[in-house]
C-alpha positions, 0 to 999 in steps of 0.5 A: 500500500502506498504511503500517504503524501506528505504536505508542506505547510507554513507555520502560519497555516497551522497556528494562530496566535493566542493572546489570552489574558493570564488566569491567576488560578493556573501555574506558571510554566517555564520553557528551557532549551533542554527540557522544553515546557515544564509540566508544572510550576517550578520551585523558586530554587530551581529557577535561574537567579535572573528569573524574576516572577511577576506578582500579578499573574494577569500580566502573564499569557495563558497557554492551553494544552497542545499550544506551541510556546516559544521564548522570542529571545531564545527560540533560535537556541531551542527554547520552544515546546508544546504545553502539556497542561494549561498554565501561564507563560511569560509575557515575553513568550509567544503562544501559538494555538494549533489547528486540526492538521496538527498532532501537538506531540509530533510538533514538539519533536518536529520543532527541535529538529536541526532543520527547524532550529536553523530556520528559526535562527534564520528568521530571527532578527537582531544585530548579534545572536544575543539580541535575536528575536523571533516575532510572530510575523517572522515565525509564520512563514517558516515551513514544515512538512507534515504527514497525515494525522495518524502518522504524526500520532504514530511517530510521536508515540515511537519517540515518546517511548524512547524518551521514557526509556531515557527518563527511566535510565536517568532516574536509575543513574540519579539513584546510583549516584546518590548511593555512591555518595552515601557509601563515600560518606559512610566508608571514607569516614569510618561511620560504617565498616566493612565486614572483618574490619574493626581496628581503630583508624589513625589520623595524621597530617597530610604531609606525613603521607604525601610530599610535593614532587618537583621533578623536571628530569625530562626533555619536554617531549612527554604527554602534557596533562591537564586537570579536569573536573569530570575526567581527572588528570588526562592528556590535553588532547582529551580536553574539550577546550582549546588550551594554548601553551608555549612548547618552548616552556615545556622544560619547566613543566613537572613530571608526573608518574602514574599514581601521583596526585595533582592539585592546583594550588593557585586556582583552587578547584575543590579537590585533588586529582589522581593521575592514571597517566605518566606525563608532565603538568604545568608548574602551576600544579603541585604534584603529590606522591605518597611516602608511605604505603597506601592504596591509591584507589582509596585516596583517589575516592577520599580526596573527592569526598564532600567531607574532605572538600569541606575541610579543604575549603577551611584552609582556602584563602583568597578572593572568590575568583582567585582562591588559593591554598598553600602547600603548607596549609594542605600538609597540616590537614589531618586525614584518615589512615585505615589499615591498608587491607581496609583501604583496598576493600573500600576502594573496591566497593567504591570503584565498583559503584563508579563502574556501574555509574559509568556503564549507565551513563554510556547506556543513556548516551547510547539511548540519546543517540538512538533517539537522535537517529529516530528523529532524523529518520522519522521526522524527515520522511526518510523512513515512514511508519505503517498506519 
C-alpha cells in the first residue's frame, strides 16, 4: 500500500496566535532549551537567579494544552515546546494555538529538529545572536512538512517511548549516584565498616603521607596533562577546550608518574586529582606522591569526598575568583589512615559503584543517540511508519 503524501505547510497555516489574558488560578510554566515546557510550576530554587516572577499573574499569557510556546529571545537556541497542561507563560513568550492538521506531540519533536532550529535562527532578527528575536510575523512563514494525522500520532508515540526509556535510565543513574555518595560518606569516614574490619583508624597530617614532587628530569617531549573536573588528570588532547601553551616552556613543566596526585594550588578547584597517566603538568600544579604505603584507589575516592572538600575549603584563602591554598596549609590537614587491607576493600566497593555509574551513563548516551537517529529518520520522511 502506498504511503500517504506528505504536505508542506507554513507555520502560519497551522497556528494562530493566542493572546489570552493570564488566569491567576493556573501555574506558571517555564520553557528551557533542554527540557522544553515544564509540566508544572517550578520551585523558586530551581529557577535561574535572573528569573524574576511577576506578582500579578494577569500580566502573564495563558497557554492551553497542545499550544506551541516559544521564548522570542531564545527560540533560535531551542527554547520552544508544546504545553502539556494549561498554565501561564511569560509575557515575553509567544503562544501559538494549533489547528486540526496538527498532532501537538509530533510538533514538539518536529520543532527541535536541526532543520527547524536553523530556520528559526534564520528568521530571527537582531544585530548579534544575543539580541535575536523571533516575532510572530517572522515565525509564520517558516515551513514544515507534515504527514497525515495518524502518522504524526504514530511517530510521536515511537519517540515518546524512547524518551521514557531515557527518563527511566536517568532516574536509575540519579539513584546510583546518590548511593555512591552515601557509601563515600559512610566508608571514607569510618561511620560504617566493612565486614572483618574493626581496628581503630589513625589520623595524621597530610604531609606525613604525601610530599610535593618537583621533578623536571625530562626533555619536554612527554604527554602534557591537564586537570579536569569530570575526567581527572588526562592528556590535553582529551580536553574539550582549546588550551594554548608555549612548547618552548615545556622544560619547566613537572613530571608526573602514574599514581601521583595533582592539585592546583593557585586556582583552587575543590579537590585533588589522581593521575592514571605518566606525563608532565604545568608548574602551576603541585604534584603529590605518597611516602608511605597506601592504596591509591582509596585516596583517589577520599580526596573527592564532600567531607574532605569541606575541610579543604577551611584552609582556602583568597578572593572568590582567585582562591588559593598553600602547600603548607594542605600538609597540616589531618586525614584518615585505615589499615591498608581496609583501604583496598573500600576502594573496591567504591570503584565498583563508579563502574556501574559509568556503564549507565554510556547506556543513556547510547539511548540519546538512538533517539537522535529516530528523529532524523522519522521526522524527515526518510523512513515512514505503517498506519
